[in-house]
Every structure is written in structure tokens, then in C-alpha cells.
N, C-alpha and C positions, 0 to 999 in steps of 0.2 A: 545388593548393590554390589557393582564392580568398577573399581577405580585403577586407572593403567600410571604407572608411577614411571617415568624414562629418568633413570638416577645418573645423575652425572659422575664422571669418572675422575681420578686422579690423573693429573699430567705427566705422561710418561716420562719425563724427565726425572720428577720426584723418585719414582719407583726405580729408576737406573743408578739414582744418585745414593740410594738407600740400601739397594740391593744386597744381601751379604754374599759371600763367595760360594757355590756350591748350591745354593737355592733353586729349587726347580718350582718355585711356588709367587706369588704375586702381594706376598707380605712385605706391609710397608714397616718398617722399624725405628724407634725412636729407642735411644738410650742401649744399654747395654742388658741383652736376655740371652740366657743359657737356651739355645735350641738346639735339640737333639731329636734324630729323626726316630721316630715311636717305632719299635720292632714289636711291644707287645701294648695292652691295655686299648681304650677306645681310642676312636680316630681324633686326632688333635685339629683343632678349628686353622694352624697355623700351617698344619698340612694336608689341608683337604679344600675350604673353602677360598673362593678366588677375589676376595674383598676383603682383605682383615687389615687391621693396625694393630700393632704391640708396642706399649709405652712401658720401656724397663724401669728398677727400681732404683739404678742410679741418676735418673729425672726427677721421680715421683718425689724420694727423700730429701730433696733439694729443693723442691718447688715449695713457699710458702703459700698455704690455705686455709682458710677458714673451715670448710666443709671439703668433703673428698670431692663431691660433684665439679668443685672447681679444677681438679687435675685433668680433666678431659679437654681441657683448652690446648692441649698439646696434641690433639686426635685432630687430623684435618675432615672437615665438615661435619663435627660435632656441635650442634648449637647449646649456648649455656643459657639459660633463663633464669634471671634472678627475681626473688619476691621480697626475700628480708624481711618475712612478717613472723615474728617468734620464731616457732621448729619449725615452720613452712620456710626454709632459707632458698630452695633453689632445685632445680634438675636441668636432666640434659635431656635432648632431642637429636633426631637428625632425619634425611630423607625426606624432604618437603612436609614434615611435621612439625608445630612448635611446642612448648612447653605450657603453655597455657591450657587450661581446659581440661577434661578428662581422658583425649586420647592421646597418650605419651608415646606410643610406638616403638617403646624400647623395652626388650626381654633383660631383667635386670637378674643376675646371677653373683653368689658370692661363695666363692671356692665351688663353683657348680651349682649350686643350691638356690632354686625360684626365690628369687625375692622382692617381689612387686605386692605392692597393697592391690585391693581389688579393684581399685578404678583405675590399675597400671601405673599409680606413680610409684615413686623409689626413695621412700623414708628410708628404707634400711640401710641405704647408701651409706647414711650418717653412722653407722654403727662402725666403719671402717675407716682407721685415722692412716693419714702416708707413710708413716715409721713403718707400718708392718707389711706393706704392700710389695709384693716380688713383681706384679707386671699387672697391666689392664690391657683386657683383650676385648678388642671394637670388632666385631663382625657386620659388616655394612650390608644391606639388601635383603631379599625374598628367598634366598637359595638355600640356607640354613635349615635342615629338615628336622632337627632334634629337638626343637621346640615351636609349639604350637601357639598357646594362650599369651598375648601381649609381644610377640615376636613378628610384629607388622612389619616393621622397617628395620629390623637387625636386633643385635643382643651384644651387651657385655658383661664381661666377667670379671671381676675383680679376684684375683689370686693373689691370697696371701704367703706369707713364707711357711716354707713346710721342711722342718730340721734345720741342721748348722748349729755349729756354739758359737754364741755372739749374746754381747750384752750392752743395748743401745740405749741411750737418752737424749730428750730433748726440751730445753729450759726455753722457751719464747717470752717475750714482753713487747708490747709494740702498741703503735696507734690506739686511740680509743680505750684506751685502759685493758688491752688484750693481753691475757695472761692464761698459757700452756704449756702443760707438760705431759709426754709422752712417753713410754718406758718398754721396751721390747727386749723379750731376752729368749733364746734358741737354745735347747741341749740336745746332743744328740750323743748315742752309743751305738751299740753293735746292732741293736733291734729296736730300740725305741728312739721316738723322737717326740720334744716337747717344745712346745713354744706359747707365749704368753704377750698379751698386751695389756697397760694400763693405761689410760688416756684421760685426763681431764682440760678442760678450757672454760675458760670465763671470760666476757667482753662486756664492756658498755654499748660497744656498737656505735656506728656512725649518727645515727640517728637519735635524738630524746625519745624517751620511754623504748629503747631497745635491748634493755641488759637480759643478756642468755648465761646462764652454765651449764655445761652438760659433761658427762661423762661415759666412757664405754670399758668394759671389760671383755676379755676373751682368752680360751685356751684351746691348743690341739694339742691332743693325744695320740700318736700313731704307732702300731707294731706290726713289723715285719721277721718272719723265721730267717734263720739262717741261711736256706736256699730261696730265699725272695720268692717263693711260689705265691704269697699273697701277700696284701696288706690292708688291715683295717685300723680303723680311727675313730676319733669321737673330737668333735668340734662345738663348743658353747658359746654363745655372746651374748651379754646384757649390755642395754643402753637406755639413759635418763637424759630427757631435758627439760628445762624449765625457763620460757623465753617471757620478753614483754611484747607485744606488738604495738609496732608505731601509727600502723594504719595507713591508709593510701590518703595521698595530697592532689587536692585541684592543681591543675595548669601554673595556675597563677601563683599560687603557695609554694609550689615544690620550685619555682623559677625564683622567689624572692628568699625562700628560707627551706632549702632541700635538705638541710638538717632537723628541720623540726618536726612536729608531731600536731596532731591535732587534740583539742581539749575532751572532744567525747572519745578519746580511746583510750583515756587516763587508767581504765581498769580491764583494758585488751593482754590477754595473756595465752598460754598454753603450756599444757605438761605433755609427754609423750614418753611411753617406757615400751621399747621394743626387745624380744628375745628371739635368738635362732638357736637349735639344738638339731644336730646332725649326725647321723652313723654313716659311716662310709667302709665301702669294701672290694676293693680290687683283686683277683684272682687271674693264674694263669691256667686255664684248665688242661691246657694242651698244649704241644710247642707251637701250633698255628692258633689257637683259641684262647680269646681271653674274656672275661666279665666284670662287669665294671657295676656297682647298684649303692643308691644313697638314698635313705630315709631321712625325713625330717620333720621338725614342727616350729612354725613361725607364730609368734604372737606379736599384735600391733595393738595398745592401749593408747588414745588421744582424746585428750579434754582440752577444748579450746575456745575461749570467748572474743568475739569479733564483732567491730560496728562499722558497716562500711561507709556509711554516710551520715550527714547530722539528722537526718531526715528519717533516719532508719534507727529500727530497735536492736539495741546487743542481741547476740546470740551465742546459747551454747553450742558448741556442737561436739558430740562424744562418738567416738568409734573404737570399735572393739573386732578385732579379726582375730581369729585364731586358724590356720593353716596347718594342714599336715599331708604329706603326701612322699612319693618316692619315684627315683629315676633310675631305670637299668638299662642295660645295652650288653649285647654280645657279638663279639669281633674276630672277623675270621680272614687268616692271611696267609693263605696257602699260597703255591707256586703251582702258577698257570703258565705252562708254555705255548705259545711263544711270545706273551707278555713278559714286559719288563717289569710289572708289579701288578698286585692286584690284592684288593681288600672289598669285605662284604659286612656292612654292619647293620643290626638290627636292633630296634629300641622301643621301650613303652616308656610311660609313666603317668601316675595319676595324682591330683591334688583335691583333696575336700575343704571347703571353706564353711567356718561357723562364724557369721559376722552379726552385729550389732550399729545400726546407726541411728541416734538419738538426738533430737535437738530440741532447744526449749529459748522461749523467750525472756531474756533475764534484764536487769538492772542492776550495774555495778555489780554484775556474777552473783545476783541471787535470782532465783527462780521465779518467774510468774507464770508459765503457762508451757505445758510441753507440745511442741507444733510438730514433731515427727517418733513415729517408732515403730523402727523396721527390724525384724530377723530373718535372716537368709540365709540359705546354703547354698554352694555355689560347686559344682563337681565337675571337673574336667578331666576326662580317658584320651589319651593319644598312642600313638606307635606310627613308627617310621623305617623303612628301608632304604639303605644307599650304597653306594658300591663307587670304590675308586679305581678306575680302568687305566693302567699308563701301558699303551701299545709299544711305545719305547720310551726312553728316559724323560724326553724333552717333552712330552703330550701326556697332559693328565684331563680324565674326561670323569664326571663326577655326576652322574644320572640319581635321582630321590624321589621318593613319593612318603607322602604323611596324609595321616587322617585323623581327625578328633571328634569329639562328642561333648557336648556338656549336658549336666542336668542340674537339678535343684528344686527348691520352692521358696515361697515369698510370704512372709505373716506381716500385716498393719496390726499390730499391738493396739494402735489406738483406736481401731473399728473392730479388732478381730477377724477381718477377711484375709483369705489364704489366697495365693496366684502360685499356677505352676510356669516353670520357666517358658521360653520361648522352644518348640521343636525346631531346633537348626539343622538335625538331621545330621547325616555324616558328612563331615567337613573335608573335601578332598583337596590338597596341595601335591601337585607335580612341579618337580625342580630340576635345573640342570646347571653345569658349572663344568667352564674348560680354560685350561691354561696351557698356554705352549711357551717352552721358555729355548727360543732358538741361542741365544746367549746365557753364560753364565751372570751375566750383571743385570738381567731385564727379562719380564715375562709379559706375555699378550695376554689378556683374559677375558672372558665374558661369563655372565648368569644371567638366569631367566629362573621365576618361579612365583608360587602366589603363596599370601600369608592371607590372614582373617582376622576381621573385628566381631566381636559381639557387644550386645550393652553392659553397662557396667550399673551396680548397684542396683536400683528399684527397675531399668531401664531393659534389664533381660529377663522379664517376665512379664506374663500376660496382666496387668494390672488393672482390675474394671475402669472405666468401660470396655477395656480393649479386649478382646476375645481371639483376634486372630494372631496367629503365628507369625512370626519377623524371619526372614531370611538374614543369613550371615552375611556381612559387606566383605566382598573379595576384593583384595589387593593383588596387581599382578604389576611386577617390576622386572628391570632388567638394567644390567651395567655393561661396560665393557671400556676398557683401557688399555 
């Protein structure tokens, strides 16, 4: 299936109002962001792609937010969807998709690490608290070739502080019994940088039976030698949350008692634990050649009890996901006459998921019968190449091409039956961007590209009685502004 998405653009006057002097791109920047033209390392989204929003730390740290996904209300064209159901608080989406259902359409990265759950949702976003953020990067559209899976309508990167000497704490008390403490610390010496986060939040919630308690810990340790030829580091994150679910109200009840709950939801609640561990290495292999690689492990453990309606029964929904993968890129920046500038980058990535999805029929969180027992692996392999060609200083052309392949298998543990994944074949995704900057205060841009969707959970496999392979859904989008 192919879907054509004509993406709307930002008004040109906004781009002109917020363009920084000397910029030769179409980046829309809110707040203070330290932007330097990269002379080595991987190509930066702010210097390459033609539809990018960047939100700086000075705005993020001052904005009160119960969850970090709320911070994206500063970014143009981003839709926030609130659930407020226990550990499932809300999420973001954009580009013709909403946050409901299983197609979220946004690739999430935390310090460049892929951080979506199997169904494309973004629970890992809750691990990051506002005080540790350096910036948020939003890349809209289908022209970014760096990512394949989940990069349907674009991607967001939550970049946390790296380096610096600081010690900052925030203590908050507010409505609905909200209590919060955030503490961040940075330690930087000649060769080492260390950054730490300790955050805790407790709230009674706006509605009855909506109490939530959560905390997050994070540490970043990076080393670089005196000559700066390479930089290596480790990032570790841990998050836990426990919350009651107030349930969904009928329209009449919500109008009369919006802060209430239903009596049949009095035992609904959830517990969520997440971990992320990543190794990072950036190296300058030569004056014009640089290499960047990351390897990571994500774990997601979620136990939830929910009852949607008085006539339905309570369900226990358990999800356990283990993701391991690597991302690597090689960037070449030669001097090519008579071009003003030229860069060529190639990259590859791999992710293996080992997932379990179990469900039970329950009463007051006591199991009566198991209704689902799924075990499945999900593997993605991707590679891309892109060039940044500047014939003159005011014109930038970015052709790119990406391919992806999907693998895995599925087992129904209740019946013992096994199913292969759909043979999606090689998923080809050409892309192209152009930016013309006739003035220092404004840019004209256009982009076009293809991205893809495949099934999530059991929908990605040929579960009996279906035996025919499904093709990937191809999304074709363009934007100009």
C-alpha cells in the first residue's frame, strides 16, 4: 500500500523571524542553542535536513511539565495526545498521524539511541526529565535516511547534557498534591566528562484514583585523549513508575464529574520498569574521514491491569521487550573543486528484539485465565548513503537512499504454533532535499522522500490461517516552505 502525504509547511515569516545570522539552512530554533558548523563527526540534522525544529535548554528547563512529552508543545506542528491512564500518560505525533492506536509514526531517539517500543510508541521518553535536556531536535517529513523503522513521518532526538561543570536542583510542589525533585550534576576535567540525573515525582492526579509515583536515574561518562582524535563513553538509565488508572468516562459522566472515576476501575493500576545502556565511540580516522558508532540495550517491562467498561472484564496486560542493536556511520568531507562544500556519509544499523506479550482475564488483579501468550523476535537491518552538495554557499542539495530488511519469528505459547514473519523484501526509500538561502535571514526549502510501515506485534507475522506475505506500506511525502 502506498500513501501520499503532502506535508504542510511553516509560514515563511516564522522562518525569517527566527533564522540565526549566518545560517544556510531552514532550521527553526526556539531558545538558546549552541550551534557550530560541524567539521568532523556525523552529519548534523541541523546542517543537513530541510525541515528541522530545535528547542533549547533555556526554554525546556523553565517549562513546568509532568512528563517530558509535554515539552514538545513548543515545537510547531507537533500533536500531543493525552491518555492520563496510569503509566500510559501521553505521547506525541505529527504529519497527518495522531497519537492513538499503534501507528505513532515518529522515531524516538535519546542521545541518538533508538528508543521506540515494538508497537512504535514512546514510553522511554518518560525516562528523561526536563532539567537534564540540552535540546530537543524535531526532524519533520520523509527525507531523513538515517533511520528506517518507525521513521514514518519524521523523528525526534532528546539530547541530554554532555560535559560542563554545574550542580542544579529543582524542588516543586503544586496542584493535585504534585511533589517533584530533580537534581543534575556535571563534572568536566581535561579528558573526562561526567553527567548525572536523579529525579523523583509523586502526584495524586487531577482525577480520583490517579495517584502516580515515579523516579529516574541516569549517568553519562565520556573520555577523550589530549589530542581529541576520538571520544568514547557510556550512558546508563533506569526508570520505574507505579500508577493507578482512573479509567475512561462516558460522555455524560465526564461532563458532570470530569475529575471522577468509575467504581469498576478501583483496582486498575500499572507498573513500568525501563533500562537503557549504550556505548558510544566517535573517531577521526583522517583529516577528512570520521567514524561514529553506538551499541545499546533497551529493556521494557510493563504490567498493567485495566477495565475499559462495566460490561467488560478486567485484563492484566504484560509486556516484556529486550532490544539490542548498533548504529554506525562513516562521514567523508573532501575538498571538491569547484564546489563550495561536499560531504558523503554512509551508515548501517541493526536491532534485535526479543519480546513477550501476555494477557490474563482477572478480577481485582487476581488471574482467572490466560488469554494471550505470545513470544516473538523482530529483527531490522538497514543501510543508507547520503551526500550534501553545495555548489555555492547559498545552495544545498541532499540526495539520499536507504534500504531496510525485516526478519523474525512468532510463537503462540497457548497453542504451540509458530509463524514466520512476512517477507517484506528489500524496502527501498529514495529521498531528496534542497535548501536555497538567498538572504542570511531566510531560506527556501523543499524535500521529498519515501518511508515505510510494517505490522507491529503479531500483525508482522503470517499467523494462521493467513499464509500469504504482506507487503510493506510505503509513505511518500513532500514539503516546501
